[in-house]
C-alpha positions in Angstrom: 15.3 54.8 -4.6 14.3 51.9 -3.0 11.3 52.8 -0.3 11.1 50.0 2.3 7.1 49.4 3.7 7.0 46.6 6.6 3.3 44.5 6.4 2.2 42.2 9.4 -0.5 40.0 8.6 -3.3 40.2 11.8 -3.3 37.1 13.2 -6.9 36.6 14.1 -7.6 37.3 10.2 -5.8 34.0 9.1 -6.9 29.7 9.6 -5.2 26.9 9.1 -7.3 25.8 6.3 -6.6 28.8 4.1 -3.2 27.8 4.0 -2.7 23.9 3.6 -0.1 23.0 0.8 -2.9 22.5 -1.2 -3.1 25.2 -4.5 -6.5 24.2 -5.5 -9.3 26.2 -4.5 -10.8 23.2 -2.5 -12.8 22.9 0.7 -10.2 22.3 3.5 -11.6 20.7 6.8 -9.6 22.3 10.2 -8.1 19.4 12.1 -9.0 20.3 15.9 -6.7 17.9 17.2 -3.8 19.6 15.2 -1.9 22.4 17.3 -1.2 25.1 15.3 -0.5 28.4 16.4 -1.5 31.7 15.0 1.9 32.8 14.3 2.6 29.4 12.9 -0.3 30.2 10.4 1.1 33.8 10.1 4.4 32.7 8.5 3.0 29.9 7.1 1.4 32.9 4.9 4.2 34.9 5.0 6.3 32.0 3.6 4.0 31.5 0.5 3.1 35.2 -0.8 6.8 35.6 -0.9 7.3 32.1 -2.5 4.5 32.8 -5.2 5.6 35.9 -5.4 9.0 35.1 -6.9 7.5 32.7 -9.1 5.3 35.3 -10.6 7.6 38.0 -10.6 10.2 36.1 -12.6 8.0 34.9 -15.1 5.9 37.3 -17.6 3.5 34.3 -18.5 2.6 33.0 -14.8 -0.9 32.6 -14.6 -1.3 35.4 -12.2 0.9 37.8 -13.7 -2.4 39.8 -15.0 -4.1 39.8 -12.0 -1.1 41.2 -9.8 -0.1 43.4 -12.7 -3.6 45.1 -12.4 -3.4 45.2 -8.5 0.0 47.3 -9.4 -1.2 49.4 -11.9 -2.2 52.4 -9.9 1.4 52.6 -8.5 2.6 53.6 -12.0 4.9 52.2 -14.3 7.5 54.1 -12.4 7.3 51.9 -9.2 8.8 48.3 -9.0 7.7 46.1 -6.3 9.7 43.3 -4.4 8.7 41.6 -2.1 10.7 39.7 1.1 10.3 37.8 3.8 11.3 39.0 7.4 11.3 37.8 11.1 8.2 40.0 11.9 6.2 40.4 8.5 7.3 41.0 5.2 9.1 43.7 3.4 7.7 45.8 0.4 10.7 47.2 -1.2 9.2 49.8 -3.8 11.9 51.2 -6.6 10.8 54.6 -7.1 12.4 55.9 -10.5 11.5 59.8 -10.0 10.2 62.2 -7.7 6.3 61.8 -8.9 6.7 58.2 -8.5 7.6 59.0 -4.7 4.7 61.1 -4.2 2.8 58.8 -5.9 3.3 56.3 -3.8 3.0 58.3 -0.3 -0.4 59.6 -1.7 -1.2 56.2 -1.7 0.0 55.6 1.8 -1.6 58.7 3.4 -4.9 58.0 1.5 -4.6 54.5 2.8 -5.0 52.8 -1.1 -1.5 51.4 -0.6 -3.0 49.3 2.4 -5.6 48.2 0.3 -3.0 47.4 -2.9 -0.9 45.4 -0.2 -4.2 43.4 1.0 -5.2 42.6 -2.5 -1.9 41.2 -3.4 -1.6 38.9 -0.7 -4.8 37.9 -1.4 -4.1 36.9 -4.9 -0.8 35.5 -4.4 -1.4 33.4 -1.2 -5.0 32.3 -3.2 -6.8 32.6 0.7 -10.7 32.1 0.2 -11.0 36.1 2.3 -9.6 39.1 2.3 -6.2 39.5 4.5 -6.5 42.2 7.5 -3.1 44.2 7.9 -2.3 44.5 11.6 0.4 47.1 10.4 2.0 49.1 7.7 4.5 51.2 8.2 6.4 54.1 6.4 7.8 56.3 8.8 7.8 59.8 7.4 11.5 60.4 8.4 12.1 57.5 5.8 9.8 59.4 3.4 11.6 63.1 4.4 14.9 61.5 3.9 13.4 59.4 0.3 12.3 62.0 -1.5 15.4 64.5 -0.3 17.5 62.4 -2.6 15.8 63.8 -5.8 16.0 67.4 -4.6 18.7 69.8 -6.8 21.7 70.1 -4.6 22.0 73.5 -4.0 24.8 75.6 -5.5 
């Protein structure tokens, strides 16, 4: 079962300096003469997160793999993750192999632990110097009910 959760970064949580093209954790000064909108910075952050996700998920020996695996560990071994860029944010597609995995994911959602997992994942993948703030993380109840009914036995 594929479960889509949409994440939208809060524009005010990001600065241009945090998303320079350098992968080093060196200090980068803001250039006040450069006119970069917060929307551009969020788009740049989204693109970097998705790009890094592709690198990490494709290579089990990637330097960030252990950090990412540690962050995702609370979701259990029956849940996999795919990260995709969308026009208005990032889509997380959780692939749950069992009803227990769906319920575990929903429990993390209700307790706001899923939001914390997403924030940590964003921070690690972007190599930002501070934690992200999530403006919105959506997973409608109607979708959850439909997804969990997939595992229900067929009457008859």
